C-alpha positions in Angstrom: 292.2 226.8 171.2 290.6 225.2 168.2 292.3 221.8 167.4 292.7 221.5 163.7 293.6 217.8 164.0 290.3 216.8 165.6 288.7 215.4 162.3 291.7 213.0 162.0 291.2 211.8 165.6 287.5 211.3 165.0 288.2 209.2 161.8 290.9 207.2 163.7 288.4 206.5 166.5 285.7 205.4 164.0 288.2 203.1 162.2 289.2 201.5 165.5 285.5 201.0 166.4 284.9 199.5 163.0 287.9 197.1 163.2 287.0 196.0 166.8 283.4 195.4 165.7 284.6 193.3 162.7 286.9 191.2 164.9 284.2 190.6 167.5 281.7 189.7 164.8 284.1 187.2 163.3 284.5 185.6 166.7 280.7 185.4 167.3 280.1 184.0 163.9 282.9 181.4 164.4 280.8 180.0 167.3 277.5 180.3 165.4 279.1 178.3 162.6 279.1 175.2 164.9 275.4 175.5 165.4 274.3 175.1 161.8 271.7 172.5 162.6 269.7 175.0 164.5 268.3 176.6 161.3 268.8 178.5 158.1 270.8 181.6 159.3 273.0 179.4 161.4 273.8 177.2 158.4 274.8 180.3 156.4 277.4 181.3 159.0 279.2 178.0 158.5 280.2 178.9 154.9 282.7 181.6 155.7 285.3 180.1 158.1 288.2 181.1 155.9 287.1 184.7 156.1 286.6 184.6 159.9 290.1 183.1 160.2 291.6 185.8 157.9 290.1 188.6 160.0 291.4 187.0 163.2 294.9 186.4 161.9 295.2 190.0 160.6 294.0 191.3 164.0 296.7 189.2 165.7 299.3 190.7 163.5 298.0 194.3 164.1 298.0 193.7 167.8 301.6 192.6 167.8 302.8 195.4 165.5 301.0 198.1 167.4 302.3 196.9 170.7 305.9 196.8 169.4 305.7 200.2 167.7 304.0 202.1 170.6 306.2 200.4 173.2 309.3 201.7 171.4 307.9 205.2 171.7 307.1 204.6 175.4 303.3 204.9 174.9 301.9 201.4 174.7 298.2 201.4 173.7 297.3 198.9 176.4 298.8 197.2 179.4 300.8 194.0 179.0 298.0 192.0 180.6 295.4 193.5 178.3 297.6 192.7 175.3 298.0 189.1 176.3 294.3 188.7 177.0 293.4 190.0 173.6 296.0 187.8 171.9 294.8 184.6 173.7 291.2 185.5 172.9 291.9 185.8 169.2 294.1 182.7 169.1 291.3 180.7 170.6 288.8 181.6 167.9 291.4 181.4 165.2 292.2 177.9 166.5 288.5 176.9 166.2 288.5 177.9 162.5 291.9 176.3 161.9 290.6 173.0 163.3 288.1 172.9 160.4 290.5 174.1 157.6 293.9 172.5 158.4 292.7 168.9 157.9 292.5 169.6 154.1 296.3 170.2 153.9 299.3 167.9 154.1 300.5 166.3 156.2 297.0 166.0 157.8 295.6 164.7 154.6 297.9 163.1 152.0 297.2 163.5 148.3 296.2 160.3 146.5 298.7 161.2 143.8 301.4 159.4 145.8 299.7 156.1 145.0 300.8 154.1 142.0 299.2 151.5 139.8 296.6 153.8 138.3 297.1 152.8 134.6 293.6 153.9 133.6 292.6 157.4 134.7 289.9 159.9 133.8 290.0 163.7 133.8 286.8 165.3 134.9 285.9 169.0 134.4 283.0 170.7 136.0 281.8 174.1 134.8 279.0 176.3 136.2 278.3 178.5 133.1 276.3 181.2 135.0 273.4 180.7 132.5 272.0 183.6 130.6 274.3 186.1 132.5 277.5 184.9 130.9 278.3 185.7 127.3 282.0 184.7 127.3 281.6 181.9 124.8 285.2 182.1 123.6 286.6 181.7 127.2 284.5 178.6 127.7 285.5 177.1 124.4 289.2 177.8 125.1 288.9 176.2 128.5 287.3 173.1 127.1 290.0 172.8 124.4 293.0 173.5 126.7 291.8 171.1 129.5 290.8 168.3 127.1 288.9 166.5 129.8 287.5 163.0 129.3 284.2 163.9 131.0 282.7 167.4 131.2 279.6 168.4 133.2 277.9 171.7 132.7 275.4 173.3 135.0 273.3 176.5 134.5 273.5 175.1 131.0 270.9 177.0 129.0 269.6 176.3 125.5 271.6 179.2 123.9 274.8 177.7 125.6 274.0 174.3 124.2 273.5 175.5 120.7 276.6 177.7 120.7 278.9 175.0 122.1 277.7 172.3 119.9 277.9 174.6 116.8 281.4 175.7 117.7 282.7 172.1 117.6 284.1 172.3 121.1 282.0 169.3 122.1 282.7 167.1 119.0 285.2 165.1 120.9 282.5 163.9 123.3 280.2 161.5 121.3 278.4 160.3 124.5 276.1 162.9 126.1 273.0 163.6 127.9 271.7 167.2 127.8 268.3 168.7 127.6 266.3 171.7 128.7 267.2 171.1 132.4 270.1 173.5 132.9 272.5 170.5 133.1 274.5 168.5 130.7 277.1 165.6 130.7 279.5 165.0 127.8 282.0 162.1 127.7 284.6 160.5 125.5 283.9 157.2 127.3 280.6 155.3 126.6 277.9 156.3 129.1 275.4 153.6 130.1 271.9 154.0 131.6 272.2 157.8 131.4 269.1 159.6 132.7 267.7 162.7 134.2 266.4 162.3 137.8 264.4 164.7 140.0 265.2 164.3 143.7 262.0 166.0 144.7 258.9 165.4 142.6 257.2 168.5 144.1 259.9 170.8 142.8 260.5 169.6 139.2 262.0 172.9 138.1 264.9 172.9 135.7 267.8 173.8 138.1 267.0 170.8 140.3 267.4 167.9 137.9 270.3 165.5 138.4 272.1 163.4 135.8 273.1 159.9 136.6 275.2 157.7 134.3 277.6 154.8 134.4 281.0 154.4 132.7 283.9 152.1 132.9 287.2 152.9 134.7 290.0 150.4 134.9 287.5 147.8 133.7 285.1 148.4 136.6 281.7 150.3 136.5 281.6 153.8 138.0 278.5 155.8 138.6 278.6 159.6 138.2 275.9 161.9 139.6 275.9 165.5 138.3 273.9 167.9 140.4 273.1 171.5 141.1 270.9 171.7 144.2 269.4 175.0 145.4 271.5 177.7 147.0 270.5 178.1 150.7 269.9 181.8 150.4 266.5 181.4 152.0 264.8 178.8 154.2 262.8 177.1 151.4 266.0 176.8 149.3 267.8 175.2 152.1 265.0 172.7 152.4 265.3 171.8 148.7 269.1 171.4 149.1 268.6 169.2 152.1 266.0 167.1 150.2 268.6 166.5 147.4 271.2 165.4 149.9 268.8 163.1 151.8 267.7 161.5 148.5 271.3 160.7 147.6 271.8 159.3 151.0 268.7 157.1 150.7 269.6 155.9 147.2 273.3 155.4 148.0 273.0 151.6 147.9 271.5 151.7 144.4 274.2 153.9 143.0 276.9 151.3 142.9 280.1 150.7 144.9 282.1 153.3 142.9 280.4 156.7 142.9 281.3 160.2 142.0 279.1 163.2 142.9 280.1 166.3 141.0 278.5 169.8 140.7 277.8 173.1 142.2 276.4 171.8 145.5 276.0 175.3 146.9 277.5 174.4 150.3 280.9 174.8 151.9 282.8 171.9 153.4 282.0 173.1 156.9 278.2 173.1 156.7 276.3 170.5 158.7 274.5 169.4 155.5 277.8 168.7 153.8 279.2 166.8 156.8 276.1 164.6 157.0 276.2 163.9 153.3 279.7 162.6 153.5 278.9 160.6 156.7 275.8 159.0 155.3 277.1 158.2 151.8 280.7 157.2 152.7 282.1 159.7 150.2 285.0 162.0 150.7 285.9 165.5 149.5 288.4 165.5 146.7 290.0 168.6 148.1 291.5 166.5 151.0 295.3 166.7 150.6 295.1 169.5 147.9 294.0 172.3 150.2 290.9 174.5 150.1 290.1 175.7 146.6 287.5 178.5 146.5 285.2 178.4 143.5 282.8 181.3 144.1 282.8 184.2 143.4 285.2 184.4 140.5 284.3 188.1 140.0 282.3 190.9 141.7 279.5 191.9 139.3 279.1 195.5 138.3 276.2 197.0 136.2 277.2 197.6 132.6 280.6 196.0 133.0 281.9 192.8 131.4 282.5 189.8 133.5 286.2 190.0 134.2 288.2 188.2 136.9 288.3 190.2 140.1 291.6 190.2 142.0 289.7 190.4 145.3 287.3 187.5 144.5 289.7 184.6 145.3 290.6 185.7 148.9 287.0 186.2 149.6 285.8 183.1 147.9 284.3 179.9 149.3 284.5 176.3 147.9 281.0 175.4 146.9 281.7 173.4 143.7 282.6 169.8 144.6 283.9 166.5 143.4 283.0 163.8 146.0 284.4 160.2 145.5 283.8 156.8 147.1 286.5 154.8 148.9 288.2 153.1 146.0 288.4 156.1 143.7 291.7 158.0 144.0 292.1 161.7 143.4 295.4 162.0 141.4 295.1 165.8 140.9 292.6 168.5 141.8 292.6 172.2 141.0 290.4 175.0 139.9 290.3 175.6 136.1 290.7 178.8 134.0 288.4 181.8 134.2 285.4 181.3 131.9 283.4 184.5 132.5 281.2 182.8 135.1 280.8 183.7 138.7 282.2 180.3 139.4 285.7 178.8 138.8 285.6 175.4 137.0 287.0 172.4 138.9 289.3 169.9 137.2 290.1 166.5 138.8 292.0 163.5 137.5 290.7 160.3 139.0 291.8 156.7 139.2 290.3 153.5 140.5 292.1 151.3 143.0 292.1 147.7 141.8 291.3 146.2 145.2 
């Protein structure tokens, strides 16, 4: 007899196949993420550990619920041994991802805010404006006014953005600045000394790859800030440019002063081999430590003909690629993502202090 329910069984089978494939893929990519030094594609896999972990944790919950529900009906979907093997398998790979993510959370990393004696502090705001593709001028102006940071850096900072923000008066409170036709700008309430544009790779002196280096005083001591926007590793040549930027900072570390801040859209997640080497070679640390992982991209999912509005699904699927890195004596008193500014990136806001000794 014709079974009128066969389409539903077919759809259920396809869904199970899709879910199983997604789970197995997350496990394979978890292992691949540890092999980022092998090449470009391997490096890309290291950016999505939070997503791999989410898939594996959801799968663990589904295994537990399905076993419990079907067992009550006397029709378990698998034997007890198979259930335990699947659970242990997923727990192993989830543990691998957790080992990279958990160190960012208390008590494994304690926030610097617990330290005292920071009489002089500076609030830093980093914004990737999304260049010509973002027309949300009012959102950016409101964010600048509401945050009232002491130092603001802007990347993908086009000439129309510069004219609009300076005309609006939103940058009047920042008398010290360095900004040009290099898609990058730095504005400060504090005096900036020896501010300059620097190219890390003379062979690629295109506008997105210029850095800003400047000095300012914090708690009476000199601090160097380096603002950067290295290439996104979406293809092998771009990864090489990114690596060239990181290697240049490592090579010049001794000339950049004892107290150093590197801030910007570095286009790399905390788990990439490039990021790990940068921290190791420069002696810097990630300001997220103790404050948890704070994804900054994407802030929305683009759709043709639609305004850039915050997407509710963007945050769970996001990765932290905008960074504030600090040297040993600099303390991170607070650190969070800023308000939505119409960009594909969330801003980053950090309050920093300098330890006296």
